[in-house]
VEXDREN-2710 file (C-alpha; in Angstrom, 1 decimal):
% VEXDREN-2710
k/r/px/py/pz
1/MET/-0.1/0.2/0.0
2/LEU/2.9/2.2/0.8
3/LYS/4.6/1.2/-2.1
4/GLY/1.8/2.2/-4.4
5/LYS/1.2/5.6/-2.6
6/LYS/4.9/6.5/-3.3
7/ILE/4.4/5.4/-7.1
8/LEU/1.3/7.5/-7.3
9/LEU/3.2/10.4/-5.5
10/GLY/6.2/10.1/-8.0
11/VAL/3.9/10.0/-11.2
12/SER/2.0/13.5/-10.0
13/ALA/5.0/15.0/-9.3
14/LEU/6.4/13.8/-12.8
15/VAL/3.1/15.2/-14.5
16/LEU/3.2/18.4/-12.6
17/VAL/7.0/18.9/-13.4
18/LEU/6.2/18.3/-17.1
19/PHE/3.3/20.6/-16.8
20/VAL/5.0/23.3/-15.4
21/GLY/8.0/22.9/-17.9
22/VAL/5.5/23.3/-21.1
23/PHE/3.7/26.4/-19.4
24/VAL/7.2/28.2/-18.7
25/THR/8.6/27.0/-22.3
26/SER/5.6/28.1/-24.1
27/PHE/5.8/31.6/-22.3
28/PHE/9.5/31.8/-23.1
29/VAL/9.0/31.0/-26.8
30/ARG/6.0/33.5/-27.0
31/ASN/8.1/36.1/-25.2
32/THR/11.1/35.4/-27.4
33/ALA/8.9/35.5/-30.9
34/HIS/7.7/38.9/-29.4
35/ASP/11.1/40.5/-28.8
36/LYS/12.4/39.3/-32.2
37/THR/9.6/40.9/-34.1
38/GLU/10.1/44.2/-31.9
39/SER/14.0/44.0/-32.8
40/SER/13.5/43.5/-36.6
41/GLY/11.9/46.7/-37.3
42/GLY/12.9/48.2/-40.7
43/MET/16.0/50.4/-40.9
44/SER/15.3/54.1/-41.6
45/PRO/18.4/55.5/-43.3
46/MET/18.9/59.0/-43.8
47/PRO/19.6/60.4/-47.3
48/PRO/23.1/60.4/-48.5
49/GLU/24.7/63.5/-47.6
50/SER/27.7/65.0/-49.5
51/PRO/30.3/68.0/-48.4
52/GLY/28.3/71.2/-48.7
53/PHE/24.9/69.6/-49.0
54/ASP/23.0/70.3/-46.0
55/GLY/19.7/68.6/-46.5
56/ASP/17.6/71.7/-46.1
57/TYR/16.3/71.9/-49.7
58/GLU/12.7/71.0/-50.7
59/GLU/11.6/67.5/-49.9
60/SER/8.6/66.6/-52.3
61/PRO/5.5/65.1/-50.5
62/SER/4.7/63.0/-53.3
63/GLU/6.3/59.5/-54.6
64/ARG/6.5/60.7/-57.9
65/PRO/7.5/64.6/-57.5
66/GLY/8.9/67.2/-59.5
67/GLY/8.8/68.0/-63.4
68/GLN/11.3/66.5/-66.3
69/GLY/14.3/68.8/-65.2
70/ASP/14.0/68.2/-61.4
71/GLN/16.8/66.6/-59.5
72/ILE/15.5/64.0/-57.1
73/ILE/17.5/62.1/-54.7
74/GLY/15.5/58.8/-53.8
75/THR/16.2/56.4/-50.7
76/TYR/14.0/53.6/-49.7
77/SER/14.3/51.0/-47.1
78/LEU/12.4/47.6/-46.9
79/ASN/12.3/45.2/-44.0
80/PHE/11.3/41.4/-45.1
81/GLU/10.8/38.0/-43.3
82/THR/11.3/34.9/-45.0
83/LEU/11.1/31.5/-44.3
84/SER/13.7/30.3/-47.2
85/PHE/16.6/32.8/-46.4
86/GLN/18.7/31.7/-49.3
87/GLU/16.2/31.2/-52.1
88/THR/15.1/34.9/-51.2
89/VAL/18.7/36.2/-51.2
90/GLU/19.2/34.8/-54.8
91/ALA/15.9/36.1/-56.0
92/MET/16.8/39.6/-54.7
93/GLU/20.3/39.5/-56.6
94/ALA/18.6/38.5/-59.9
95/LEU/16.2/41.3/-59.5
96/VAL/19.1/43.8/-58.9
97/ARG/20.9/42.4/-62.3
98/GLU/17.6/42.3/-63.9
99/HIS/17.1/46.3/-63.3
100/LYS/20.5/47.2/-64.1
101/GLY/21.7/48.1/-60.7
102/TYR/24.3/46.9/-58.4
103/ILE/25.1/46.1/-54.6
104/GLU/26.9/48.7/-53.0
105/TYR/27.3/46.9/-49.6
106/SER/26.2/43.6/-48.4
107/GLU/26.6/41.6/-44.9
108/VAL/25.0/38.4/-44.1
109/TYR/25.5/37.0/-40.4
110/ASN/24.2/34.2/-38.2
111/GLN/22.2/35.6/-35.6
112/PRO/21.4/33.2/-32.4
113/SER/18.2/33.1/-30.5
114/SER/17.3/32.6/-27.0
115/GLU/15.8/29.3/-27.7
116/GLY/18.9/27.9/-29.1
117/ARG/18.2/28.3/-32.8
118/ILE/20.7/30.0/-35.5
119/TYR/18.7/32.3/-38.0
120/LYS/20.3/34.0/-41.0
121/SER/20.1/38.0/-41.5
122/ALA/21.4/40.0/-44.1
123/ARG/21.6/43.9/-44.9
124/TYR/22.2/45.0/-48.3
125/THR/22.6/48.7/-49.7
126/VAL/21.6/48.4/-53.5
127/ARG/21.9/51.1/-56.3
128/ILE/18.9/50.8/-58.8
129/PRO/18.6/53.6/-61.5
130/LYS/15.9/55.9/-60.9
131/GLU/13.8/55.0/-63.5
132/GLU/13.5/51.2/-62.6
133/VAL/13.4/51.7/-58.7
134/TYR/9.9/51.7/-58.5
135/VAL/9.3/48.4/-60.5
136/PHE/12.2/47.0/-58.6
137/ASN/10.7/47.5/-55.1
138/SER/7.5/46.1/-56.6
139/HIS/8.9/43.0/-57.5
140/LEU/11.1/42.9/-54.4
141/LYS/8.0/42.8/-52.3
142/ASP/6.6/39.7/-53.9
143/GLN/9.7/37.8/-53.0
144/ALA/9.0/37.8/-49.2
145/HIS/6.9/39.0/-46.5
146/VAL/7.2/42.4/-46.0
147/VAL/7.3/44.3/-42.4
148/SER/7.9/47.3/-42.9
149/GLU/8.9/50.0/-45.4
150/ASN/9.8/53.7/-46.2
151/SER/10.7/56.1/-48.5
152/ASN/12.4/59.5/-48.5
153/LEU/12.5/61.8/-51.7
154/VAL/14.7/64.9/-51.8
155/ASN/14.2/67.7/-54.5
156/VAL/18.0/69.2/-54.9
157/THR/17.2/71.2/-58.1
158/ARG/17.5/74.6/-56.5
159/TYR/20.9/73.1/-54.7
160/TYR/22.1/71.5/-58.1
161/ASN/21.3/74.5/-60.3
162/ASP/23.3/76.8/-57.7
163/THR/26.2/74.5/-57.8
164/ALA/26.4/74.6/-61.6
165/ALA/25.9/78.4/-61.6
166/ARG/28.9/79.0/-59.2
167/LEU/31.1/76.3/-61.2
168/GLU/30.2/78.7/-64.4
169/SER/31.2/81.6/-62.5
170/LEU/34.6/80.4/-61.2
171/GLU/35.2/78.9/-64.8
172/ALA/34.8/82.7/-66.4
173/GLN/37.2/84.3/-63.6
174/ARG/39.8/81.2/-64.2
175/LYS/39.6/82.4/-67.8
176/ARG/40.1/86.1/-67.1
177/LEU/43.0/85.2/-64.7
178/LEU/44.8/83.3/-67.3
179/GLU/44.3/86.2/-69.8
180/LEU/45.8/88.5/-67.2
181/TYR/48.6/86.3/-66.7
182/ASP/49.6/86.4/-70.2
183/GLU/49.6/90.1/-70.0
184/ALA/51.5/90.6/-66.6
185/ASN/55.0/92.0/-66.5
186/ARG/55.8/92.3/-63.0
187/MET/56.7/89.6/-60.8
188/GLU/54.4/91.0/-58.0
189/ASP/51.5/90.7/-60.3
190/ILE/52.6/87.4/-61.6
191/ILE/52.6/86.1/-57.9
192/GLN/49.3/87.5/-57.2
193/ILE/47.6/85.7/-60.5
194/GLU/49.2/82.7/-59.6
195/SER/48.0/82.6/-55.9
196/ARG/44.3/83.4/-57.0
197/LEU/44.4/80.9/-59.8
198/GLN/45.4/78.0/-57.3
199/ASP/42.6/79.0/-55.0
200/ILE/40.0/79.0/-57.8
201/LEU/41.1/75.7/-59.4
202/TYR/40.6/74.5/-56.0
203/GLN/36.9/75.5/-55.9
204/ILE/36.4/74.3/-59.5
205/GLU/37.7/71.0/-58.6
206/SER/35.7/70.6/-55.6
207/LEU/32.4/72.1/-57.1
208/LYS/33.1/69.5/-60.0
209/GLY/33.0/66.6/-57.5
210/GLU/29.9/68.0/-55.9
211/ILE/28.2/67.9/-59.2
212/ARG/29.3/64.3/-60.0
213/TYR/28.1/63.2/-56.4
214/LEU/24.8/64.7/-57.1
215/ASP/24.5/63.0/-60.8
216/GLU/25.3/59.9/-59.2
217/ALA/22.7/60.4/-56.2
218/VAL/19.9/61.2/-58.4
219/SER/20.6/58.7/-61.3
220/TYR/20.8/55.6/-58.9
221/SER/18.3/55.6/-56.1
222/THR/19.8/54.0/-52.9
223/VAL/17.4/50.9/-51.5
224/SER/18.3/49.5/-47.9
225/ILE/17.4/46.0/-47.6
226/TYR/17.0/44.0/-44.1
227/LEU/16.2/40.4/-44.5
228/GLN/15.4/38.3/-41.4
229/GLU/14.9/34.5/-41.5
230/VAL/12.0/33.3/-39.3
231/THR/10.2/29.9/-38.7
232/LYS/6.8/31.9/-38.6
233/LEU/5.9/34.9/-40.5
234/SER/4.7/37.9/-38.1
235/THR/1.1/38.4/-38.5
236/GLY/-1.2/41.1/-36.7
237/GLU/-4.8/41.7/-36.3
238/THR/-6.7/44.7/-38.1
239/ILE/-9.5/46.6/-37.5
240/HIS/-11.4/44.7/-40.2
241/ASP/-10.8/41.2/-38.9
242/GLY/-14.2/39.8/-37.4
243/PHE/-14.6/37.6/-34.7
244/PHE/-14.2/34.2/-36.5
245/GLN/-11.0/35.6/-38.2
246/ARG/-9.6/36.6/-34.6
247/LEU/-10.6/33.3/-33.3
248/SER/-8.8/31.7/-36.2
249/ASN/-5.9/33.5/-35.9
250/ALA/-5.4/33.0/-32.1
251/LEU/-6.0/29.4/-32.7
252/LYS/-3.2/29.2/-35.4
253/ASP/-0.7/31.1/-32.8
254/SER/-1.6/28.8/-30.0
255/MET/-0.8/25.6/-32.2
256/TYR/2.7/27.2/-33.1
257/VAL/3.5/28.4/-29.4
258/PHE/2.4/24.9/-28.3
259/GLN/4.6/22.9/-31.1
260/GLU/7.7/25.2/-30.4
261/ALA/7.3/25.0/-26.6
262/MET/7.1/21.0/-27.0
263/ILE/10.3/21.0/-29.2
264/THR/12.0/23.2/-26.8
265/PHE/11.1/21.4/-23.9
266/LEU/12.2/17.9/-25.6
267/VAL/15.6/19.4/-26.5
268/VAL/16.2/20.5/-23.1
269/VAL/15.3/17.1/-21.8
270/VAL/17.6/15.5/-24.2
271/TYR/20.7/18.4/-22.8
272/LEU/19.7/17.0/-19.3
273/ILE/19.8/13.3/-20.1
274/PRO/23.6/13.1/-19.1
275/PHE/23.3/14.5/-15.8
276/LEU/20.0/12.5/-15.1
277/VAL/22.2/9.2/-15.9
278/ILE/25.0/10.5/-13.7
279/PHE/22.7/11.6/-10.8
280/GLY/20.7/8.5/-11.3
281/GLY/23.7/6.3/-11.0
282/LEU/25.1/8.0/-8.0
283/SER/21.7/7.6/-6.4
284/ALA/21.7/3.8/-6.9
285/VAL/25.1/3.4/-5.4
286/ALA/24.1/5.3/-2.6
287/VAL/21.1/3.3/-2.0
288/LYS/23.1/0.0/-2.2
289/VAL/25.7/1.3/0.2
290/ARG/22.9/2.6/2.8
291/ARG/21.3/-1.0/2.4
292/LYS/24.5/-2.6/3.1
293/HIS/25.6/-0.8/6.3
294/HIS/22.0/-0.4/7.8
295/PRO/20.0/-3.7/6.8
296/LYS/17.8/-3.9/9.7
297/LYS/16.6/-0.3/9.2
298/SER/16.0/-1.0/5.5
299/LYS/13.9/-3.9/6.5
300/ASP/11.7/-1.9/9.0
301/ALA/11.3/0.7/6.6
302/SER/9.8/-1.7/4.2
303/GLY/7.4/-3.0/6.9
304/THR/9.0/-6.4/7.6
305/SER/9.4/-7.6/11.2
306/THR/13.0/-8.6/12.1
307/GLU/11.9/-10.6/15.1
308/GLY/10.9/-14.4/14.8
END
């Protein structure tokens, strides 16, 4: 009778431990997934800067602003989730080649999670011709699950025209100084003209570099891409979801959390097997030693009389 109670008590304790373990693990998995979703927000890079451009020029409010002669610098940021990381990367690179762009920067790295899994992540900075960027972004969104996106379009037409006008004025000054240099006879005048020419040539080269930068920034839009590998795509309820839709979403989420919790719990149990074997062996040895040195006490504990 006492032995049966002990067995029942042991089974109850084991069930309680399993229940607590699954509950704690499911709570842990849910919080981990939530934290990962929060930390994988889209990047919002600042528009490219250049020496002399402070970004105070007019920013267009529409997606396709300006007329034919406007100089528009476009920067875009897209944040994706994917279940097939390598396939998505290959599709993205193929789209870049198809739309005549190039990858300016890339970074692929492993990101360990709290539940012990390794997820791949990637960051790309892509330059796409301005006439192709809208189609490129649209096709890119078909390759993975979009988490967030943003765009920033800056109209630098006035700054571009001012820079070009300054460059034209300096070129005229340089031409006039060269004429004066040819006519100069005194050494003092020659030295003064040469000094002024050097200063103007430095400004001309600086403005030419500025023009080249603006031409490149306008001709090729910048697209920043963040790609995160996940086991489940993030979803959310909208104000248009009805009761049954919300109920269906909750059921799917609960099944996913339960499945992940059970997998994580079993993995933890596997990790604990060596410790259980060692402690179980030590416990068995301790029981044998105890029975060997205290046989009477062991018999009394089992309920058997030691007297005849």
